[in-house]
N, C-alpha and C positions, 0 to 999 in steps of 0.2 A: 581890629576886624572883628566883628559879633560871630556869635557862636553859629549862626546860620550859614555864614559865608565860609567859617572856618571848616564846618562839616562838609560843604561842598567842595571846598579845596582838597579835603582828604580823599573823599569819593573820587574826583577827577584824578588824583595822583594813584591812587590804587588801580583805577582802570587802565591807565597809560602804563602802569607797570605790568598789569596783567597782559595787555596786547603785546607789550614787548617780549615778555616771558614766553608767550605763545607763538610769537612769529621766531624766535629763537629757536624753539623746540621743533617747528615744522619748516625751516628752512625759509623763511619768509614768505611763504605760498600764500598767506591771507592777504599780504599787501599786494603781492604782484598779481592774486586773481586767478592763479593757475587751477585750483579746486576749489575755490570759494567765490561766492558772490560778494563778499565783504571787501571793501575797496578795490573791487575788481577791476581789471583792465579788459574791455572786452575782446575777444579774438576776431580777427577778419575771417569772414566765411568766403571759400572759394567754391564756386558751384560749379559742378561737372554734370554736363547733359551728354545722355546717350541713349541709343534707341534699339538695342539688343537686349532682350530679358536673359540671356545666358550669362551676361555679365553681372547681373545684380548680386547675387550672393558674394561673389568674388570683390567686386567693387565696396560693397557695404562692409565686408570684412577688413578691407585694405583702409577703408575710411576711419575705422575704430583705432588701428594701428597707428594712422597718421595723426590722429587728433590727440591721442595720448601720448605721443613723441614731439609734438610741435606746440610750443608755448604761446605763439602769436598768431597762428591760421588754424583754420579747421576746414575739412574737405566735406562737402556735402554733395555726393551723387543723386542725381534724378533720372529716372527712367521716363522718356516722352515718346510720342507717338513716331513712327518712322514716317507717316504720312506728312509730306511738305516740311519735312524736320528742318531743312535750312531755312525755309521761309518764316518758319515759326521762331527760329533763334533771331532771324533779321527783325521780325515785327516786336520781340520781347525786348531786344536790344534798343531799337529806336524809341520805344516807349519808356525805357528806363526801368521796366518792371520785373524783377526776380529774374533777370536774363542770366546766361550762363558765363562765367569767366573762363571755362573751358568746354570742350565738347568734342566728341569723338566722329571722324568723317572719314570716308575713304579718300584715298589720294586723288581720284579723277576728278573730284568736285572741288579741289583746292583754288583753281583759278576763280571759280565762280564765288566762292567764299572771300577771296582776296579782293575782288572788283567789287563787292559788297561791303567792303569794311570790316568783314568779319574773321578777317585773319591778318596777322600783322607778322613782319618778320623778327625773328628770334635769334638770340645770340647763346650759344652755351657750349662748353668745352665738351660736352657730353656727345654732341653731334659729330662725331668722328669716325673713321674706318675702324678704330681700335674698339669701338662698341656695335658699330651698324655696318653691314654689308653695303656696297656701292649702290644695290637696288633700293635699299631702304631710303639712303641719303638722296638718291636722284628722285625718289617718289615725293620728297618733301621739299624739293627746290623748284622754286620759280623767280625767274628773271634773276637768275644768280644768288638768290639769297633763300636761306631755310624759312620756310613759313610755318611749320609744324613740326610734331615729335613723332617719329616713326613707333608704333604700340605694336601692332600685330599684323601677319600677313596671311595670305592665300595664294598657292600656287600649285601647278600640276607637275607630276613627274612619273617614272616607270616603276610599277610594283610588279614583283613576280612572286610564284608560289615557289618558296624555296624547299619545301619537301619534295616537291617534282624534280627540281634541278638537282637536289642532292642524290635523289634515286636514279637520274639519268646518268649523273657523274659516277656512280657507283657501278653502274651497268657498263658505262665506257671503259672504266679502268679494268674490270673483269675481262670484257672483251679483248682489250689490249693484252692483257696477260695470257688469254688463250691463244690469240694469233701469234704471239710471241713463242710459244711453246709448241705450236703445230708442227712445225718442221723437225723437231726432235722426236716427236710422237710417231711420225710416219716411218723413221727408222728403227722405232722399237719393235720388240716380239709383242705378241698378243697380251702376255701376262704382264709385261712392264707398260705397255700401252693401258692396260685395265688398273694398274696400281697407280699410273700417273693421272688418270681420270679423275679417280677417288681423290687424290691429293689436289687437283684443280678444283675439285668441288668445294673443298674447304677452304679455298684461298681466303686471306684474310685483307682486307682493305681498310687503311686506318682512318680514322675521321679527319686527320691532317692531309692525307691525300684527296679525300672526297672535298673538303673545304677549298684546297688549291685548284681542282679541277672545275668546281662551281666557279671559281673566280675567273677563270678562263672562258667559262661558257656565257658568263654575262655579255650581253650584247654591246657593243663599241658603237654598232650602227644599226638601223632597221634592217639593212641587208643581213646582219647576223642572225636577227629573228627570223628571217624568211628561210635561211639556210638551215636553221634549227627545226622549223616546222615541216622541212622536207625530209629530215631524217629521224625525227623524234617517234619514238616508240610510245604512244600516249597510253596511258590508263583507260579503262572504260569510261571514268567520268568525265573527261576532258572532251568537250564540245568545240573549243576554238583555242588554238595557241596564242593567238595576239587578238584582242577585241577591246575597243574603246568607244566612248559616245561621239560617233562622228557628226552628230546633230549639234553640238555645243562647240561655239568658237575657242571657248577657255581649255578645250583638250585638244583642238585642232591647230591652234595657233603656231605650235612650235614648229610646225612644217615649213613656214614663211618668216618666223620671228626673227631669224638672223639676217634677213634682206630688207625688210619693210622698215621705213622710218615715217614716224608720226610724231613730228614735234621735237626731233633730236634726242638727246639721252635723257633730257628730264621731262620730256613731253611737253614743252611749252612754247615751242618756236614755232610759228605758223608758216614760216618762210621753207621749214624743212618737212616736205611732204613727199615721199617717194614709194609710191605702191606697186607701179607698173614698170617692172625692169627684167631683165633677162634671167636674173636669178629666181625671182620670185614665180615666173612663168614656168621655169623648169622644175622648180619644187611642186608646183601644183600639177603639174603633169605627171610626177612621181606619184604625187598624193591620189591622183585618178587612178594610175595603175594597180595601186594596193587593193582595189575593189576586186581584181581578179584573184588575189591570195587570201584575202580575209573578206569572203563576201559578208557585208554588214548593213542591214537595212538602216538607211538614214531616218525613215519616217517612224519606224518602231524602236529604235535604238535609244534608250534611257539610261542614264547614268547609274540612278538606283537600281536598276536591274542587273546593269553590269557589274557593279560591286557585290551585289548579292550572289551573282554567279562565281565570281573570283573567289568569295567566301566559301561556296560551296564546291570549290574545286573543279570547275567546269572551264576556268581559263587559266592559263600559264601566265601571260603577260597582260596587263592593263595599264591605262593612264588614270590616275586619281589624284584628288586633292587630299589635303591633310584629314579632312573628315573620316577618310576611310579607315583611317588606323584605331579610331574609337569604335567603329562598326566592326572591325575585325577583332579586336581585344574583347569586345562584348560578347560577340559569337564563339570564342574560344572559351569565356568563362562559363559560357551556358553549354558547352559541349557541342555546339553545332558546327564547330570548325576546327578539325584535326590537323591542320596544316600550320606551318610556320611560312613566314613571308619576308620578303626584303625590298628595300626601298634603294634606287640608284638614280643619280642624275640622269636627264633624258638623254638617249643615244644620238648620234649624228644620223641624218639619213643615209649618207655615204662616207667613205673616208674624206672626200673634199666638199662635201655640202652638210654644213653645220645646222644646227637648230638651237632655238631660244624660246622657252615657255614664256607665259605672260604671268605678272603677278598684280595683286591689288593690296595695298598697304592701307590698313586702318591707323589713322594719325590721330593724334591729340593735338587741338588747335587753340591758341590762346586768342579769345576774342578780341577784335580790335577796339570794342567799346568798353572792355574791362577797365575799372578804375584800380585794379590790384596787379598791374602787369607784372611786376617783380615777384609778387607772391604765387601767381598763376603759373609762372614759367618754373618756380621751384616747385610747385605741386606737379606739374607736367613732367619734371626730370625725374622725381619721385616714383611716379606711376610706371615711366617707360624704362627706368633704371633698375628694376627689379632682378636680380640674379637666380632667384628660386624659380621652380618649376610651377608654383601654385597656378599660374594663369591658365596653363594647359590642363592642369589637372581638375581644376573646377569649372572650366569653361569650354575646353576643347579649342581654344584660340593658341595660335602659336607665335610666341614674342619675337619680334623683329631684332632684338637685343642678342647679338651673336655670342654673348658671354653665359646667357642663361644655359644652366646645367640639366639636359633633359633627362629623364628616366626612360623615357620612351626611345629606344635606339633607332626606330625607323624616322623619326624627326631630324637625325644627321641629315639623311639624303634629302629630304625636302630643304632644309637649310641650304645645302649645296645648291639644289635646283633655284632656290630663291635668289642666292648670290649671282647667278648669271642671268637671271630673268629679266624680262623687259617690263619695266613699271607701266601700268595704264596710264596714257597721256592725260593730262588735265585741262585740255583746250575745250573750250565750251563749242568752238565750231566744229570739232570732230566727235561730239558726242555719241552720234548715230552710226559712226563708222563700222563697231562692232556688229551691229545688226547687220549693215550691209554686207560686211566680210564673212559674216556667218552664212547668209544665204547664199553668196558666192561659192562657199565652200561645198554647200549641199548640191548646189547646180553642177559643179565640176565634179563631184563625186558621181552624180548621176549621169555623166557624159558631157556635160556643157564644154565648149572651147576655153581651156584655161586662159589663153592669150586674150580673147576677146571679152571673157567675163572679168579679167582684172583690169583690163582698160576702161570699161565701163565704170568700175567701181572708183578708179582713180579720178575718172572726170567728175563723177557726183561729188566727191570730196573736195577736190579742188574748187569746184563750183562754189560750195559751201564756204570755204576757208576765204576765198577772194571775193565773194559777194557777186560775181558776175560769171555767166556761163563759161566753162571751159569745156574744150574739147580736146582729148589727150589723142594725138595721132598715133596710128599704129606704128609701134617699133620695128625696123628692119633687122629682125633677128634671125639668124642662121640656125636652123634646127637639124642642118645635114650629119651633124655627128651628136645626135640625142642619145640619152643613156636611158636604159630601162634596168628595172630590177634583176631581170634575168642577165643583163649584160654587165652587172656591176663589177665584175673581175676586169672588164675591159673598158673602163670608165674612160671616156674621151681624153685626150692628151691636154686640152686646152684648160681644164679645170674651170673653177668658179671665181668669181672676183668677191674678195671680202668685203 
């Protein structure tokens, strides 16, 4: 071997030795490509599309954590326009140009996504009742299969001014004490009565007693709210005991939610359409009667104004979505809301007439066009399986994962409401049902006949679903034993069918 070849051989040996020593020192990261481009193995990029800018900071932060802890994949969130969102996903996927492997979508659009090939069945041990409520699992079910992962939800439930109820509870306890001691006072001398009055004026009611009484005062039914309104000695600030946005179906739906069936439990079966029945008609009749007790103008009623009135102490009870908690917390922090509040699941209408609120679940969908199905599923599980409360703290969105430990106590009430809620149906044929039902609620609130109004809605929906004109015949319903709110104590014996 000549000197030149010997020299090159020595140099090569030194280089190999140097690389071996460097790899040993750094755990092989050079050859594996985890932190270096030298002999690097390129990571698989999982693209995630979303259309809500409120998620941006959270998703970018989560992507950094994901990318640091996953050797073979990286997550790339991308904010896109909400305008023609699903159509743009379809176009990009068909063209094969920078399309998403994952995307966030409301559950009511899942049928449309699935039929377009943009959603595919997923199998995951995380999709179980130990991690998600039934409402979440039903929201991502289509034709008996899970086709997405529940991410976060929205629903409505009852909020109450806790400060007002605590004051009312304290007054109630004090009044009971005075009444119990009244007879003894009648038998006393003037001096004894005077001494006793001084003692009564200093009676102490414990916080435990107040908390227990507030629990007893919380309404199990709307009838209970009416009874409370009739006896409540309201502070000067209070303008309404109970007020909600009667112009929005999302806050009205609970009146009929327990008795309307649009597509079955999963909202995907066009053979299950039941809108016009005895129970829904009676519920809407009771809804109409509420206008006598809580005069609310459906034309000027807005959710934003009502929440501001609740924050300002003008309303005792209201219906709200999860966003109200953030508004209340901000007002409290700014010194604009001196009141505490509470959240409870939606009360029944009456003892025998149940309610169910509506819910919408935002899901993470695995694109049927994705070439990285396994990796995309793993990323979706990672995003939806977080147990920390960062999603709510950074975005105001409430995770559908029941194992998340929320710092905001009010979210417990919303999760309870979500568990018993009716997920928005996902059938394309019934997509405008909610607009029709919202219009019918407004008409009935203003005095239209509940029977005829619901019959017309049912006819229109069945026509859309079947593709041919359907005229629903008027049901022979016996209203001789109708119940009104004022007759709630003597509710008819026949009851209502579940």
